[in-house]
C-alpha positions in Angstrom: 42.4 -94.5 -16.4 41.0 -91.3 -14.7 40.0 -88.4 -16.9 41.9 -85.1 -16.3 40.0 -82.1 -15.0 40.7 -79.8 -17.8 38.7 -76.9 -16.4 40.2 -76.5 -12.9 43.8 -75.8 -14.1 43.1 -72.6 -15.9 41.0 -71.4 -12.9 43.9 -72.2 -10.5 46.4 -70.4 -12.7 44.1 -67.4 -12.9 43.8 -67.2 -9.1 47.5 -67.6 -8.6 48.1 -64.8 -11.2 45.6 -62.5 -9.3 47.3 -63.2 -6.0 50.8 -62.5 -7.5 49.7 -59.3 -9.2 48.0 -58.1 -6.0 51.0 -58.8 -3.8 53.3 -57.2 -6.3 51.1 -54.1 -6.4 51.0 -53.9 -2.6 54.8 -54.3 -2.4 55.2 -51.7 -5.1 52.8 -49.3 -3.4 54.6 -49.9 -0.1 58.0 -49.4 -1.7 56.9 -46.2 -3.4 55.2 -44.9 -0.2 58.1 -45.8 2.0 60.5 -44.4 -0.6 58.5 -41.2 -0.7 58.7 -40.7 3.1 62.3 -41.8 3.2 63.0 -39.2 0.5 61.1 -36.5 2.4 63.1 -37.5 5.5 66.5 -37.5 3.8 65.8 -34.4 1.6 63.3 -32.2 3.5 62.3 -28.8 2.2 63.6 -25.8 4.2 60.1 -25.5 5.7 60.1 -29.2 6.8 63.7 -29.0 8.1 62.8 -26.0 10.3 60.0 -28.0 12.0 62.2 -31.1 12.3 65.1 -29.1 13.9 62.8 -27.5 16.5 61.1 -30.8 17.3 64.5 -32.5 17.8 65.9 -29.7 19.9 62.8 -29.7 22.2 62.9 -33.5 22.6 66.6 -33.3 23.5 65.8 -30.7 26.3 63.1 -33.0 27.7 65.7 -35.8 28.0 67.9 -33.7 30.3 67.7 -35.0 33.8 68.7 -33.6 37.2 72.2 -34.9 38.2 72.2 -37.6 40.9 74.6 -35.6 43.0 75.0 -31.8 43.0 75.4 -28.7 45.1 73.5 -25.6 44.1 73.5 -22.0 45.5 70.9 -19.5 44.2 70.6 -15.8 45.0 67.4 -14.0 44.1 67.3 -10.2 44.3 65.9 -7.0 42.8 67.5 -4.1 41.0 65.8 -0.9 39.8 66.5 1.9 37.3 64.6 4.7 35.7 62.6 7.7 36.9 61.4 6.6 40.4 59.6 9.2 42.5 61.5 8.5 45.7 64.9 6.8 46.4 63.4 5.3 49.5 61.0 3.1 47.5 63.9 1.9 45.4 65.9 1.1 48.4 63.1 -0.9 50.0 62.4 -3.0 46.8 66.1 -3.7 46.3 66.6 -4.7 49.9 64.5 -7.9 49.3 66.6 -10.9 48.7 66.4 -14.7 48.8 69.3 -17.1 49.2 69.0 -20.9 48.8 71.5 -23.7 49.1 70.8 -27.3 48.1 73.0 -30.3 48.4 71.9 -33.7 47.0 74.0 -36.7 47.6 71.3 -39.2 46.4 67.6 -39.6 46.3 67.8 -40.6 50.0 70.2 -37.9 51.3 69.8 -34.2 50.7 69.6 -30.8 52.5 68.2 -27.4 51.7 68.6 -24.0 53.3 66.6 -20.8 52.7 67.1 -17.3 53.8 64.8 -14.4 53.1 66.3 -10.9 53.8 64.5 -7.6 54.0 66.1 -4.2 54.7 69.3 -5.7 56.0 67.7 -8.3 58.3 67.1 -12.0 58.0 63.4 -12.1 57.9 63.0 -15.9 57.6 65.5 -18.8 57.7 64.8 -22.4 57.3 66.8 -25.6 57.2 65.6 -29.1 56.0 67.5 -32.3 55.9 66.4 -35.6 54.3 67.8 -38.9 55.2 66.0 -42.0 54.1 62.2 -41.8 54.7 62.6 -38.9 57.2 62.8 -35.2 56.4 63.4 -32.7 59.3 62.5 -29.0 59.0 63.7 -26.2 61.2 62.2 -22.7 61.1 63.5 -20.8 64.2 61.4 -17.7 63.5 58.2 -19.8 63.8 59.2 -22.2 66.6 62.4 -23.1 68.4 62.1 -26.8 67.6 62.9 -29.1 64.7 60.2 -31.5 63.4 60.5 -34.6 61.2 58.0 -36.3 58.9 57.8 -37.9 55.4 58.4 -34.5 53.9 59.1 -30.9 55.0 55.7 -30.0 53.4 53.9 -32.1 56.0 55.8 -30.4 58.8 55.0 -26.9 57.4 51.3 -27.9 57.1 51.2 -29.0 60.7 53.0 -25.8 61.9 50.5 -23.5 60.1 47.5 -25.6 61.0 46.5 -26.4 57.4 45.5 -29.7 55.9 48.3 -32.1 55.4 49.8 -32.0 52.0 49.5 -35.1 49.8 51.7 -36.6 47.1 49.7 -34.9 44.3 51.9 -34.3 41.2 51.6 -30.7 39.9 49.6 -30.6 36.7 48.5 -34.2 37.2 44.9 -33.1 36.5 45.9 -31.5 33.2 45.0 -33.5 30.1 48.4 -33.1 28.5 47.5 -35.4 25.6 44.5 -33.4 24.5 46.2 -30.1 25.1 49.1 -31.2 22.9 46.6 -32.3 20.2 45.0 -28.8 20.2 48.4 -27.1 19.9 49.5 -29.4 17.1 46.3 -28.8 15.2 46.7 -25.0 15.5 50.4 -25.1 14.7 49.6 -27.1 11.5 47.1 -24.5 10.6 49.7 -21.7 10.9 52.3 -23.9 9.1 50.1 -24.5 6.1 49.4 -20.7 5.8 53.1 -19.9 5.4 54.1 -20.0 1.7 57.1 -22.1 0.8 58.5 -19.1 -1.1 58.8 -17.1 2.2 61.5 -19.5 3.4 65.0 -19.5 2.0 68.3 -21.0 3.1 72.1 -20.8 2.8 74.5 -23.6 3.6 78.1 -23.1 4.8 80.0 -26.3 5.6 77.8 -28.4 7.9 75.6 -25.5 9.0 72.4 -24.5 7.2 70.9 -21.1 7.8 67.1 -21.1 7.2 65.4 -17.7 6.9 61.7 -17.2 7.2 60.3 -13.8 6.3 56.5 -13.5 6.1 53.6 -11.2 6.8 52.5 -11.8 10.4 48.8 -11.0 9.8 48.6 -13.5 6.9 50.3 -16.2 8.9 48.4 -15.8 12.2 45.1 -13.8 11.7 42.9 -16.7 10.5 44.3 -19.2 13.0 44.1 -16.8 16.0 40.5 -15.9 15.0 39.8 -19.7 15.0 41.4 -19.9 18.5 39.3 -17.0 19.8 36.0 -18.4 18.5 36.8 -22.0 19.6 34.5 -22.2 22.6 35.4 -25.9 23.2 39.1 -25.0 23.4 38.5 -22.0 25.7 36.3 -24.1 28.0 38.9 -26.9 27.9 41.7 -24.4 29.0 39.6 -23.2 31.9 39.0 -26.8 33.1 42.8 -27.4 32.9 43.5 -24.3 34.8 41.0 -25.4 37.5 42.7 -28.8 37.7 46.2 -27.3 38.0 45.0 -24.9 40.7 43.5 -27.8 42.6 46.7 -29.8 42.3 48.7 -26.9 43.7 46.4 -26.3 46.6 46.4 -30.0 47.5 50.2 -30.2 47.4 50.8 -26.9 49.2 47.7 -26.4 51.4 49.6 -23.9 53.7 49.9 -21.5 50.7 46.2 -20.6 51.3 44.9 -18.4 48.5 48.2 -17.8 46.8 46.7 -19.0 43.5 43.0 -18.0 43.0 40.9 -19.2 40.1 39.3 -16.4 38.1 35.5 -16.5 37.5 34.6 -18.1 34.2 33.1 -14.9 32.8 36.3 -13.0 33.6 38.5 -15.7 32.1 36.5 -15.7 28.9 36.7 -11.9 28.6 40.4 -11.9 29.3 40.9 -14.8 26.8 39.2 -12.9 24.0 40.8 -9.5 24.8 44.3 -10.9 24.9 43.9 -12.4 21.4 42.3 -9.3 20.1 45.1 -7.1 21.5 47.8 -9.3 19.9 46.0 -9.3 16.5 45.7 -5.5 16.6 49.3 -5.0 17.6 50.7 -7.2 14.9 48.2 -6.5 12.0 50.8 -4.7 10.0 53.8 -6.6 11.2 56.4 -8.8 9.6 58.1 -11.8 11.2 61.7 -12.6 10.4 63.1 -15.9 11.8 66.8 -16.8 11.2 67.8 -20.3 12.4 71.2 -22.0 12.2 70.7 -25.8 11.9 73.3 -28.4 12.4 73.8 -31.5 10.2 72.0 -33.7 12.8 69.0 -31.3 12.5 69.3 -29.4 15.8 69.0 -25.7 16.3 72.4 -24.2 16.9 71.1 -20.6 17.3 68.0 -18.7 16.4 66.5 -15.2 16.4 62.9 -14.2 15.8 62.0 -10.5 15.2 58.5 -9.1 14.9 58.5 -5.5 13.6 56.1 -3.0 12.1 57.3 0.1 10.1 60.8 -0.5 11.2 59.9 -0.6 14.9 60.6 -3.9 16.8 57.7 -5.2 18.7 59.0 -8.6 19.9 62.5 -10.2 19.9 63.5 -13.7 20.7 67.0 -15.3 20.6 68.1 -18.8 21.5 71.4 -20.7 21.6 73.2 -23.1 24.0 74.5 -20.0 25.8 71.0 -18.9 26.8 67.6 -17.5 25.8 66.2 -14.0 25.5 62.6 -12.6 25.0 61.8 -8.9 24.8 58.5 -7.2 24.3 58.5 -3.6 23.3 56.0 -0.8 23.9 57.1 1.7 21.3 60.8 2.4 22.0 60.5 1.2 25.6 61.0 -2.4 26.9 57.7 -3.4 28.5 58.9 -6.9 29.5 62.1 -8.9 29.1 63.3 -12.4 30.1 66.9 -13.3 29.6 68.8 -16.4 30.7 72.6 -16.7 30.4 74.3 -20.1 30.7 78.0 -20.9 31.2 79.0 -24.6 31.5 82.1 -26.6 31.9 82.6 -30.3 32.9 81.2 -30.1 36.4 79.9 -26.6 36.9 76.9 -24.7 35.4 76.3 -21.0 36.1 72.9 -19.6 35.1 71.8 -15.9 35.4 68.2 -15.1 34.7 67.0 -11.5 34.5 63.3 -10.7 34.4 62.6 -7.0 33.7 59.3 -5.1 33.6 58.3 -1.5 33.4 56.0 -0.6 36.3 55.3 2.9 35.2 51.7 2.2 34.3 51.1 0.4 37.6 52.0 3.4 39.8 50.0 6.5 40.6 52.7 8.9 39.7 53.6 8.5 36.0 56.8 9.7 34.6 58.1 10.5 31.1 60.6 7.7 31.1 60.5 4.2 32.6 60.4 2.7 36.0 62.2 -0.6 35.6 62.3 -3.4 38.1 64.7 -6.3 37.4 64.3 -9.6 39.2 67.7 -11.4 39.1 68.2 -15.1 39.7 71.9 -16.1 40.0 72.4 -19.8 40.2 75.5 -22.0 40.4 75.5 -25.8 40.3 78.4 -28.1 40.8 78.2 -31.9 40.4 81.6 -32.5 42.1 80.3 -32.6 45.6 82.1 -33.5 48.8 79.7 -33.0 51.7 77.8 -34.9 54.4 74.1 -35.0 55.2 72.9 -35.9 58.7 69.7 -35.5 60.6 69.8 -33.2 63.6 70.5 -35.0 66.9 67.3 -33.6 68.4 63.9 -33.4 66.6 60.3 -34.4 67.1 58.7 -36.8 64.7 55.2 -35.5 64.0 54.2 -39.0 62.8 54.2 -40.2 66.4 52.5 -37.1 67.8 48.9 -37.0 69.0 46.4 -34.5 67.5 46.3 -32.7 70.8 50.1 -32.3 70.8 50.0 -30.9 67.3 47.2 -28.5 68.1 49.2 -27.2 71.1 52.0 -26.1 68.7 49.8 -24.0 66.4 49.0 -21.1 68.7 52.8 -20.6 69.4 53.5 -20.6 65.6 50.7 -18.2 65.0 51.9 -15.8 67.7 55.4 -15.8 66.3 54.2 -15.4 62.7 52.0 -12.4 63.7 55.0 -10.8 65.4 57.1 -11.3 62.2 54.4 -9.6 60.1 54.0 -6.8 62.6 57.8 -6.1 62.5 57.8 -6.2 58.7 54.9 -3.8 58.5 56.5 -1.3 60.9 59.7 -1.4 59.0 57.9 -0.7 55.7 56.0 2.2 57.3 59.2 3.7 58.7 60.7 3.6 55.2 57.8 5.2 53.4 57.1 8.1 55.8 
């Protein structure tokens, strides 16, 4: 008869007990941790709810996609008011207008019209049509022919004698992930500096109104000083700006020097000055944020006011009906951006008004303001009944020789120079 191993059993029981206790502890810790985060999610503080609602609202806006089929008309024009020196200058500015019409039936079929008006005349008109892998562009003021290619950008590059555009995506060179990380870190820094007691709330039905009222200097000064002194962040921003500029110039080579990179020294100086100016302007300011938040944690409406000694410096408002931003210089509006939105089942109307005071930009200053308003009036309808067809006659630049392309450039240059000459003469006739 074999003798039992009396020493192994207690050891085995001990190990089993240790394993059970360890697993139980891990499960308990997991349950407590998960329970904590679940509790925080279900019952956030007003401060946490404010962040959640903004994050959800922003994510919702990112998910909005362009409709597959639509017709859009957009009118862009200027208005002016205030103490301008001469009525002629006002008339000249307000005579500038742009009109566009876009029809999209699918990714393969679309058309686009552009008209630029100046002092009562159509300065430039263009028409492009896309059908399949061909897009045809017509600009009669440059040349009395239509040309087709993979895209209208390729045609315009050929007409203006610039390098052919490529399929570079705008902001492709920007490190969005790292940029987002920088902003998140600085936002957390500001978030942690706002005391919980500075945020209160009132609930009525399914809507909760959260009110943040805090000292601007206390909330922002330390963080903005960090941003100003963060050389790595400043250099990173410059590199991203370089990349974005390069993307633009590769995609639109015919735009020439429309976007010019500043020298690094100037960028650094402007970077620091803009932060210093903002700190100085808001050193004795208070910020008041009032947000209405729905049950599903989305922003219904929101206003943000920054004021000092009863004088408003900045004002922001947001709702489904639009957005508004106003920057004040004393009692005057220095800059304003306002977007009004009206929607129904198939139609969306958007009116954007960008206003700025140009008094300080002119030689002759006046006591009041010189306001210029850029107005963008856009209407989109998804209920489209239209047709898209390529012109019967056009030249496909993909089959042209280099010599044939080069022969067109002098004709375009001559017509373009004539356009600019006419424009210059009309301007001189107005300002005499």
